[in-house]
Backbone bond lengths (Angstrom), bond angles and torsions (degrees), N, CA, C in turn:
res aa  C-N    CA-C-N  psi(-1)  N-CA   C-N-CA  omega(-1)  CA-C   N-CA-C  phi
1 M - - - 1.453 - - 1.521 110.29 -
2 F 1.363 117.21 166.94 1.446 120.32 168.93 1.511 107.01 -74.99
3 I 1.314 117.90 102.11 1.455 121.28 -178.12 1.510 109.32 -135.98
4 Y 1.323 114.86 158.15 1.454 121.53 174.33 1.508 107.80 -121.53
5 F 1.320 116.81 143.40 1.451 121.44 174.07 1.521 107.86 -116.44
6 D 1.318 116.18 130.90 1.450 119.14 176.76 1.514 108.91 -139.92
7 S 1.312 115.34 143.07 1.456 120.42 -176.14 1.520 110.44 -72.65
8 N 1.334 116.65 136.51 1.456 120.32 175.94 1.520 109.05 -59.83
9 G 1.322 115.68 138.36 1.444 120.03 176.70 1.516 113.08 98.02
10 L 1.333 119.14 -17.96 1.449 121.01 176.82 1.518 109.52 -80.10
11 S 1.311 117.05 143.45 1.456 120.08 -177.76 1.520 112.23 -63.44
12 E 1.358 116.50 -28.27 1.465 119.37 179.89 1.524 112.81 -61.71
13 A 1.344 116.12 -21.94 1.468 119.65 -176.88 1.517 110.91 -60.04
14 E 1.330 116.71 -32.83 1.459 119.53 -177.73 1.522 111.93 -65.83
15 L 1.333 115.96 -24.70 1.457 119.38 -179.20 1.521 111.68 -66.47
16 F 1.324 115.77 -23.33 1.454 120.05 -176.07 1.517 112.50 -114.58
17 S 1.328 117.23 15.25 1.457 119.96 -177.11 1.516 110.76 -68.24
18 G 1.323 115.44 147.85 1.453 119.90 -179.21 1.494 110.27 177.29
19 P 1.320 117.70 170.00 1.456 120.70 -175.27 1.513 114.30 -66.83
20 Q 1.358 118.18 -16.57 1.456 119.35 -175.78 1.525 112.43 -94.70
21 A 1.331 117.37 2.92 1.458 119.70 177.85 1.519 109.86 -68.50
22 T 1.328 117.69 140.99 1.457 121.50 179.56 1.516 109.62 -129.23
23 Q 1.335 116.12 140.25 1.454 121.75 178.85 1.522 110.00 -82.42
24 T 1.319 118.05 136.22 1.455 121.45 177.24 1.509 109.50 -112.00
25 E 1.342 114.51 168.00 1.451 119.73 -175.45 1.526 112.84 -70.52
26 I 1.342 118.83 -14.40 1.461 120.05 -178.46 1.527 111.73 -102.04
27 G 1.322 116.99 11.62 1.444 119.75 173.85 1.506 115.48 82.39
28 Y 1.316 117.67 25.44 1.449 121.84 176.87 1.523 109.15 -121.37
29 Q 1.310 115.15 163.29 1.454 120.33 177.94 1.524 109.82 -115.31
30 R 1.304 115.00 139.62 1.461 121.69 178.45 1.518 108.00 -106.78
31 R 1.332 116.19 131.17 1.463 120.14 -176.31 1.528 109.81 -132.83
32 D 1.298 115.86 137.57 1.456 120.73 176.26 1.516 109.29 -71.62
33 G 1.326 116.92 138.39 1.452 121.60 175.56 1.517 112.02 -97.05
34 I 1.326 117.75 -5.65 1.458 121.63 174.45 1.516 107.37 -93.34
35 S 1.297 115.88 123.66 1.466 119.92 -176.01 1.517 111.43 -74.59
36 D 1.328 115.53 160.70 1.464 120.45 174.79 1.527 110.27 -61.21
37 A 1.341 115.79 -37.64 1.473 119.92 -179.71 1.529 110.34 -65.16
38 G 1.337 116.45 -39.29 1.457 119.39 178.62 1.516 111.71 -64.66
39 L 1.335 116.29 -42.94 1.464 119.76 177.30 1.517 110.56 -62.50
40 A 1.327 116.75 -44.17 1.460 120.94 -179.06 1.525 111.49 -60.37
41 H 1.335 115.92 -36.94 1.468 120.64 179.37 1.527 110.58 -59.52
42 F 1.328 116.57 -44.59 1.463 119.94 -177.94 1.525 111.69 -77.82
43 Q 1.306 117.47 -32.88 1.464 119.71 175.13 1.529 110.26 -63.17
44 K 1.327 116.69 -37.10 1.470 120.95 177.35 1.530 110.94 -67.77
45 A 1.348 116.13 -34.07 1.470 120.03 -179.33 1.522 111.65 -69.25
46 Y 1.348 117.04 -25.73 1.462 121.05 -177.53 1.531 108.99 -127.96
47 P 1.328 117.12 71.01 1.476 120.02 -177.46 1.523 110.89 -60.50
48 G 1.323 114.71 139.38 1.461 120.18 179.27 1.515 113.77 90.61
49 E 1.329 117.83 -11.24 1.458 121.46 178.95 1.527 109.69 -93.12
50 K 1.309 117.22 138.78 1.460 121.75 178.75 1.532 108.43 -92.09
51 I 1.328 114.90 91.16 1.454 121.92 -176.52 1.524 109.18 -108.39
52 N 1.334 116.94 126.76 1.457 119.87 175.12 1.526 109.42 -111.88
53 K 1.324 116.71 -179.97 1.461 120.49 -174.99 1.526 112.08 -65.82
54 E 1.309 116.71 -32.53 1.463 119.41 177.86 1.519 110.34 -66.92
55 D 1.335 117.23 -43.72 1.465 120.92 176.65 1.524 110.04 -57.83
56 L 1.336 115.88 -42.67 1.458 120.73 -177.83 1.521 111.22 -67.70
57 F 1.330 116.72 -40.28 1.465 118.91 177.86 1.531 110.53 -58.80
58 Y 1.324 117.11 -46.80 1.462 119.52 -177.54 1.528 111.31 -69.33
59 Y 1.324 116.74 -31.18 1.470 120.12 172.65 1.529 109.68 -58.97
60 I 1.327 115.83 -47.18 1.467 120.45 -179.68 1.527 110.40 -62.88
61 Y 1.320 116.46 -43.27 1.469 119.91 -178.90 1.522 110.45 -63.63
62 G 1.327 116.14 -41.28 1.455 119.17 177.10 1.513 111.95 -65.74
63 L 1.341 116.29 -43.28 1.461 121.42 -178.45 1.524 111.35 -62.19
64 L 1.321 117.17 -40.31 1.465 120.46 -178.67 1.526 112.68 -65.52
65 H 1.325 117.78 -16.52 1.465 121.44 176.39 1.527 112.51 -93.12
66 S 1.319 117.08 -3.45 1.455 120.84 -175.85 1.529 111.50 -74.09
67 P 1.331 118.48 125.60 1.468 119.83 175.10 1.529 111.83 -59.06
68 D 1.352 117.56 -36.33 1.459 120.45 177.53 1.518 110.77 -61.62
69 Y 1.332 116.58 -43.81 1.459 121.08 -179.87 1.530 110.39 -62.60
70 R 1.314 116.75 -46.57 1.464 120.40 -177.25 1.524 111.64 -65.27
71 A 1.327 116.27 -35.84 1.461 119.32 178.37 1.526 110.86 -70.55
72 R 1.334 117.19 -42.92 1.464 121.19 -177.50 1.524 111.60 -64.50
73 Y 1.337 116.35 -38.64 1.462 119.79 -174.39 1.526 112.49 -111.09
74 A 1.313 117.67 25.72 1.467 120.97 -176.15 1.527 111.80 -56.64
75 D 1.327 117.54 -45.60 1.465 119.95 -178.33 1.523 111.24 -66.19
76 N 1.327 116.81 -41.45 1.467 120.40 -179.01 1.524 111.94 -66.89
77 L 1.336 117.04 -40.50 1.461 121.24 -174.92 1.521 112.42 -64.21
78 S 1.340 116.51 -22.05 1.457 119.57 -178.45 1.524 112.71 -81.30
79 K 1.357 117.54 -10.87 1.467 117.71 -173.84 1.519 115.27 -142.20
80 E 1.329 118.65 1.21 1.459 119.33 179.29 1.520 110.14 -153.63
81 L 1.334 115.55 170.23 1.463 120.15 178.30 1.529 110.04 -62.76
82 P 1.341 116.80 147.72 1.468 118.95 -177.95 1.530 112.78 -59.79
83 R 1.296 115.52 139.01 1.456 121.09 170.72 1.519 107.07 -87.65
84 I 1.332 116.90 132.78 1.457 120.84 -178.62 1.529 108.87 -113.21
85 P 1.324 117.11 99.34 1.465 120.12 -179.40 1.520 111.60 -84.98
86 A 1.304 115.26 162.97 1.465 121.56 171.54 1.519 107.99 -90.85
87 V 1.323 117.08 121.35 1.459 119.56 177.70 1.522 108.99 -71.63
88 K 1.299 115.35 160.86 1.454 120.87 -175.33 1.520 110.51 -80.75
89 G 1.328 115.75 113.27 1.453 120.74 176.32 1.511 113.04 101.41
90 A 1.334 114.84 143.75 1.464 120.19 -178.97 1.524 111.59 -69.42
91 E 1.330 117.97 -34.39 1.467 119.91 -176.83 1.532 111.87 -61.49
92 P 1.366 118.54 -47.77 1.468 117.93 175.38 1.527 112.59 -63.62
93 F 1.341 117.37 -34.82 1.467 119.36 177.22 1.524 109.70 -56.85
94 W 1.324 116.50 -49.76 1.461 119.97 -178.11 1.527 111.71 -68.01
95 A 1.339 116.65 -31.22 1.464 119.46 176.98 1.531 110.47 -63.79
96 F 1.338 116.72 -42.84 1.462 120.72 177.11 1.529 110.69 -66.43
97 S 1.320 116.48 -39.32 1.462 120.19 -179.27 1.530 110.79 -65.08
98 R 1.337 116.27 -44.71 1.478 119.47 178.42 1.527 110.93 -63.08
99 A 1.333 115.99 -41.88 1.463 119.99 178.92 1.524 110.27 -63.89
100 G 1.342 116.02 -39.65 1.455 119.48 178.60 1.509 112.24 -61.12
101 R 1.332 116.57 -38.05 1.471 120.25 177.00 1.526 110.64 -63.33
102 Q 1.324 115.91 -44.65 1.466 119.56 179.03 1.527 111.14 -61.40
103 L 1.331 115.76 -44.62 1.460 120.18 -178.29 1.518 111.12 -66.28
104 A 1.330 117.05 -42.80 1.464 119.95 179.71 1.529 110.92 -62.24
105 D 1.324 115.74 -39.41 1.468 119.12 178.74 1.527 110.64 -63.26
106 L 1.321 116.27 -43.06 1.462 120.67 178.08 1.522 111.52 -62.20
107 H 1.332 115.57 -45.57 1.464 119.79 -171.70 1.525 112.42 -78.84
108 L 1.323 117.52 -29.75 1.459 119.94 177.56 1.527 112.12 -79.87
109 N 1.314 115.76 -33.11 1.471 120.60 -174.37 1.527 112.01 -109.87
110 Y 1.334 115.41 34.00 1.463 119.66 -175.98 1.528 112.86 -61.08
111 E 1.333 116.81 -26.95 1.461 118.38 -177.65 1.529 112.64 -78.57
112 S 1.318 117.40 -6.20 1.465 119.67 -179.79 1.528 113.12 -109.95
113 V 1.341 117.93 -1.45 1.466 119.34 177.40 1.523 109.67 -74.71
114 Q 1.304 115.96 162.20 1.459 120.83 179.13 1.530 110.33 -72.49
115 P 1.335 118.49 131.55 1.468 119.95 174.75 1.527 110.80 -58.92
116 H 1.315 117.05 139.85 1.465 119.67 -179.76 1.533 109.21 -67.13
117 P 1.323 117.48 135.88 1.469 120.91 -176.27 1.525 113.07 -78.11
118 V 1.325 116.29 66.88 1.462 119.64 173.90 1.526 109.32 -70.75
119 T 1.312 116.03 167.13 1.462 120.64 172.36 1.527 108.13 -82.64
120 L 1.321 116.69 122.99 1.463 121.30 178.93 1.525 108.90 -101.54
121 D 1.316 115.60 113.84 1.460 121.87 178.55 1.526 107.08 -94.90
122 T 1.326 116.88 107.08 1.459 121.05 -175.90 1.532 112.82 -117.77
123 G 1.315 117.65 -6.24 1.454 120.04 178.63 1.517 113.98 78.20
124 K 1.330 115.90 -11.51 1.459 120.95 176.99 1.516 106.84 -159.19
125 P 1.332 119.78 167.95 1.466 120.04 179.67 1.526 110.88 -53.04
126 I 1.329 115.77 132.62 1.465 119.39 -175.51 1.525 111.48 -61.24
127 Q 1.323 116.11 -27.27 1.467 119.61 178.28 1.529 111.50 -64.90
128 A 1.326 116.03 -20.29 1.460 119.94 -177.96 1.529 112.69 -87.10
129 L 1.349 117.58 -5.55 1.457 120.04 179.57 1.524 110.48 -71.91
130 G 1.298 116.09 135.56 1.453 121.00 176.82 1.523 111.15 -92.10
131 P 1.342 118.59 168.78 1.467 122.35 -178.83 1.528 113.54 -53.23
132 K 1.327 117.58 -40.69 1.467 120.12 -177.65 1.522 112.05 -67.37
133 E 1.336 116.89 -23.64 1.462 120.22 -179.34 1.527 112.61 -78.97
134 Y 1.340 116.87 -4.11 1.459 121.18 173.98 1.532 111.71 -98.30
135 R 1.318 116.34 -3.09 1.458 119.73 -179.04 1.526 109.93 -63.15
136 V 1.334 116.03 133.00 1.453 121.44 -179.46 1.522 108.87 -115.90
137 V 1.330 116.17 137.84 1.466 121.22 176.02 1.527 109.70 -112.49
138 K 1.315 116.96 -52.72 1.465 120.97 177.13 1.523 108.57 -156.27
139 M 1.319 116.72 114.41 1.465 120.69 176.55 1.525 109.54 -74.95
140 K 1.307 115.38 150.99 1.463 119.32 176.67 1.527 109.36 -148.00
141 F 1.320 114.76 159.71 1.458 119.87 179.05 1.526 110.38 -78.70
142 G 1.340 114.09 156.28 1.446 119.28 171.45 1.522 110.33 -69.98
143 K 1.297 117.04 178.92 1.459 122.34 -178.92 1.526 110.29 -122.66
144 S 1.333 115.16 149.31 1.461 120.96 174.39 1.525 108.24 -144.04
145 K 1.308 115.50 165.12 1.462 121.34 -179.81 1.520 110.06 -105.27
146 D 1.316 115.94 133.85 1.459 120.73 172.95 1.527 107.17 -73.94
147 P 1.355 117.45 115.59 1.479 119.38 -176.74 1.523 112.94 -62.02
148 A 1.333 116.72 -25.84 1.463 119.34 -177.45 1.530 111.76 -80.94
149 T 1.314 117.05 -41.20 1.468 120.01 -174.04 1.525 113.43 -109.31
150 G 1.344 116.27 -18.36 1.458 119.16 -176.60 1.512 113.45 80.54
151 K 1.325 117.27 1.00 1.465 120.68 -179.81 1.527 110.66 -73.03
152 T 1.327 115.18 149.46 1.453 120.94 176.79 1.522 109.37 -81.98
153 L 1.325 116.58 129.13 1.465 122.36 -178.14 1.520 109.64 -122.44
154 A 1.322 114.85 156.96 1.460 119.42 174.00 1.525 108.90 -72.31
155 D 1.315 116.24 132.88 1.463 122.25 176.68 1.527 107.70 -102.78
156 K 1.330 116.27 99.23 1.463 120.10 -173.65 1.524 113.08 -79.65
157 T 1.323 117.00 -1.12 1.469 118.49 171.63 1.526 110.70 -78.93
158 T 1.330 115.60 -8.30 1.459 121.28 -176.92 1.532 110.08 -129.62
159 I 1.328 116.43 130.14 1.466 121.47 173.89 1.522 108.14 -122.64
160 I 1.318 115.39 121.96 1.459 120.70 175.31 1.523 106.69 -84.45
161 Y 1.306 115.50 106.04 1.466 121.73 -175.26 1.527 110.99 -75.27
162 N 1.283 116.34 -46.59 1.470 123.51 175.37 1.531 107.52 -164.19
163 P 1.322 120.10 -178.09 1.470 119.22 -177.59 1.524 114.71 -62.71
164 H 1.334 116.99 -14.44 1.465 120.48 -176.36 1.524 113.42 -102.81
165 I 1.343 117.09 -20.99 1.473 120.28 -171.33 1.522 110.02 -133.65
166 T 1.319 115.78 129.87 1.462 122.28 173.55 1.522 108.65 -128.91
167 L 1.329 116.61 132.17 1.465 121.97 176.76 1.515 108.09 -95.10
168 R 1.323 116.65 129.63 1.459 121.50 179.73 1.536 109.79 -124.47
169 D 1.328 114.84 165.40 1.473 122.79 176.72 1.531 111.58 63.88
170 I 1.322 117.20 38.01 1.463 121.31 174.78 1.528 108.03 -78.13
171 P 1.330 119.15 123.82 1.473 120.60 -179.14 1.527 111.14 -63.39
172 L 1.310 117.40 128.99 1.461 120.54 -178.77 1.522 112.61 -63.10
173 E 1.343 116.63 -27.33 1.467 118.82 -179.58 1.525 111.77 -65.08
174 A 1.337 117.72 -19.01 1.460 120.11 178.13 1.521 110.99 -63.96
175 Y 1.326 117.73 -24.32 1.460 120.80 -178.25 1.522 112.62 -80.56
176 T 1.312 117.72 -2.46 1.469 119.81 179.49 1.523 112.29 -82.74
177 Y 1.336 117.88 -9.01 1.467 120.27 173.96 1.525 107.83 -84.25
178 I 1.334 115.25 107.59 1.463 122.52 -173.09 1.522 110.22 -104.81
179 V 1.312 116.44 134.10 1.465 122.85 175.39 1.524 107.74 -125.38
180 N 1.335 116.57 118.13 1.471 120.64 -179.02 1.526 112.36 51.44
181 G 1.321 114.91 46.36 1.459 120.09 173.80 1.508 116.71 81.74
182 K 1.344 117.60 5.48 1.458 120.08 -176.91 1.530 109.44 -142.62
183 P 1.342 118.57 142.92 1.462 119.12 176.21 1.529 111.31 -55.95
184 A 1.335 115.57 139.61 1.464 120.14 -179.73 1.523 111.27 -55.89
185 I 1.328 116.73 -36.12 1.461 120.74 178.97 1.528 110.81 -59.44
186 E 1.328 116.02 -40.93 1.461 119.35 -177.79 1.526 111.66 -72.16
187 W 1.341 117.27 -29.09 1.461 119.71 173.53 1.528 109.78 -62.42
188 V 1.335 116.64 -43.25 1.463 120.19 179.66 1.523 110.09 -64.84
189 M 1.317 117.40 -43.90 1.458 120.75 178.59 1.528 110.97 -57.48
190 E 1.319 115.83 -39.01 1.460 121.04 -178.37 1.525 112.33 -72.60
191 R 1.336 116.33 -41.90 1.465 120.61 -175.19 1.531 113.27 -79.31
192 Q 1.332 116.31 -35.32 1.463 119.51 -179.81 1.523 108.16 -85.60
193 S 1.312 114.91 80.61 1.455 120.73 -173.97 1.523 109.60 -159.34
194 V 1.310 115.57 -176.69 1.462 122.00 173.86 1.524 107.16 -117.64
195 T 1.324 117.05 118.04 1.457 121.38 -178.74 1.524 109.89 -133.17
196 T 1.321 115.79 150.66 1.464 121.60 177.88 1.519 109.14 -122.57
197 D 1.328 116.57 124.01 1.455 121.72 178.71 1.533 109.70 -67.32
198 K 1.324 116.48 129.65 1.464 120.21 -174.33 1.529 112.55 -65.20
199 S 1.317 116.73 -40.11 1.464 119.10 -175.26 1.524 112.64 -78.20
200 S 1.339 116.95 -43.29 1.468 120.28 -176.36 1.523 113.72 -92.88
201 Q 1.350 115.21 -18.76 1.464 121.50 -175.75 1.535 112.44 63.42
202 I 1.324 115.97 20.67 1.463 120.86 175.92 1.532 108.42 -83.69
203 T 1.320 116.10 130.41 1.465 121.41 -179.50 1.521 110.47 -96.83
204 N 1.315 115.08 130.12 1.462 121.78 174.78 1.523 107.86 -105.45
205 D 1.316 116.69 115.12 1.461 122.18 -175.17 1.523 109.28 -119.08
206 A 1.336 116.32 108.99 1.465 121.12 -178.90 1.519 111.94 -62.67
207 N 1.306 117.59 -23.41 1.463 120.73 -179.46 1.528 112.16 -67.19
208 H 1.327 117.33 -27.45 1.462 119.91 178.87 1.516 110.98 -62.48
209 Y 1.346 116.23 -44.79 1.467 120.06 178.74 1.522 110.17 -62.46
210 A 1.332 115.96 -41.35 1.466 120.70 -178.20 1.525 111.38 -64.29
211 T 1.311 116.97 -46.69 1.463 119.84 -173.33 1.518 113.57 -87.15
212 E 1.348 116.60 -39.52 1.461 119.27 -173.64 1.529 112.63 -87.44
213 T 1.332 116.81 -40.23 1.468 120.05 -178.30 1.523 111.87 -87.35
214 L 1.329 116.20 -48.71 1.461 120.80 -175.67 1.524 113.66 -92.22
215 Q 1.315 116.86 -13.44 1.468 120.91 -176.40 1.529 110.67 55.49
216 N 1.331 115.54 37.93 1.463 120.36 -176.97 1.527 109.32 -143.98
217 P 1.325 118.10 92.65 1.469 120.00 -178.44 1.521 113.45 -63.41
218 K 1.336 117.45 -15.79 1.463 120.95 179.50 1.536 112.37 -81.71
219 Y 1.324 118.18 -5.89 1.468 120.84 -170.73 1.530 113.77 -52.86
220 P 1.339 120.84 -48.42 1.467 118.27 -178.92 1.525 113.16 -59.16
221 L 1.333 116.52 -38.53 1.464 120.56 178.26 1.523 110.95 -66.76
222 E 1.328 116.34 -46.40 1.464 120.16 -179.70 1.520 111.13 -65.56
223 L 1.339 117.31 -36.70 1.462 120.31 177.35 1.523 110.66 -62.24
224 L 1.314 116.80 -44.27 1.459 120.59 178.39 1.521 110.82 -58.64
225 Q 1.318 117.21 -45.07 1.465 120.51 179.49 1.529 111.31 -65.97
226 R 1.316 117.11 -36.06 1.460 120.07 178.77 1.532 111.05 -68.45
227 I 1.323 116.75 -38.20 1.462 119.32 179.46 1.524 110.78 -69.16
228 I 1.318 117.93 -28.90 1.471 119.64 172.10 1.523 109.23 -62.32
229 T 1.337 116.63 -45.00 1.470 120.43 177.14 1.518 111.06 -60.96
230 V 1.332 116.85 -47.97 1.466 120.99 -179.58 1.526 110.43 -59.07
231 S 1.321 116.72 -42.41 1.465 120.43 -179.15 1.520 111.72 -63.02
232 L 1.321 116.56 -45.01 1.464 120.42 -179.81 1.523 111.45 -65.90
233 E 1.336 117.02 -43.77 1.461 120.49 -179.62 1.522 111.22 -68.56
234 T 1.336 117.01 -35.49 1.461 120.43 176.77 1.521 110.45 -60.58
235 M 1.322 116.57 -45.76 1.458 119.38 -177.02 1.519 111.94 -69.61
236 K 1.340 117.73 -27.69 1.468 119.58 173.72 1.529 109.93 -62.88
237 V 1.328 116.35 -43.55 1.463 120.28 179.63 1.524 109.99 -67.46
238 V 1.334 116.78 -45.86 1.469 121.29 -178.78 1.521 110.98 -60.88
239 D 1.326 117.03 -41.87 1.468 120.90 -179.86 1.527 111.76 -65.56
240 G 1.340 116.68 -21.04 1.463 120.40 179.87 1.523 113.88 -93.73
241 L 1.340 117.31 1.94 1.473 119.66 -179.93 1.523 110.37 -68.08
242 P 1.326 116.76 146.98 1.467 119.10 176.81 1.519 111.20 -72.81
243 G 1.331 115.96 163.98 1.455 119.95 172.77 1.521 110.10 -65.66
244 M 1.323 116.02 160.58 1.457 120.02 -174.65 1.522 111.27 -106.36
245 S 1.337 114.66 85.11 1.458 120.93 172.01 1.519 107.40 -92.20
246 L 1.341 116.98 125.20 1.461 119.52 -171.14 1.517 113.32 -87.78
247 N 1.303 114.96 148.51 1.454 123.01 178.02 1.514 108.88 -87.98
248 E 1.340 116.42 68.93 1.464 121.63 -175.18 1.526 110.29 -122.80
């Protein structure tokens, strides 16, 4: 849901005080970010439907993934907060809400989905790989030749994870799930790496989190495979969204 968490005792808590705040066992307060007026607006749009704030949140989450929505409001989305219209009819509303629930579950629980069964080229049985052979520095795409021009192109069906591991047979449709202008897979490739900031000379090494915090040197590889699954499943849900006819 649209919620805010604030620690009890902090002055900022008063900014979010209201009758819907609830005390939790860990000393934090949970607050709805959807206003009563916003809920009332949508309840009025769909008389007779029992819509609560959670239903509305998932409707919004589903709607924001709609290609129709993004195309209709492309100019607005680049310079202002999203406009959230009421689609025409209760059935499409519930379709977006159900899709939003599915998408939220995928995106919140991405670390628990099954890794996509890509082909792992390791040069030897994967069981024989040691912890150091899972170390990642910078992933990159494979290469292919354009038969028409002879130019070298990135082959996105292949990701060279490190000198010991190459992922093959990655479905190209997985790259159609875009987050902030870039495929989610490419965000993972970029973040699960070793980089040094030029100005501070501070090195960020994703392997430290994998080995020291999670005690799992395979984590960057497994995360990449899981995000392939999330991307494919996300696009299945998105492709099943209804068209966006507005209740205007």
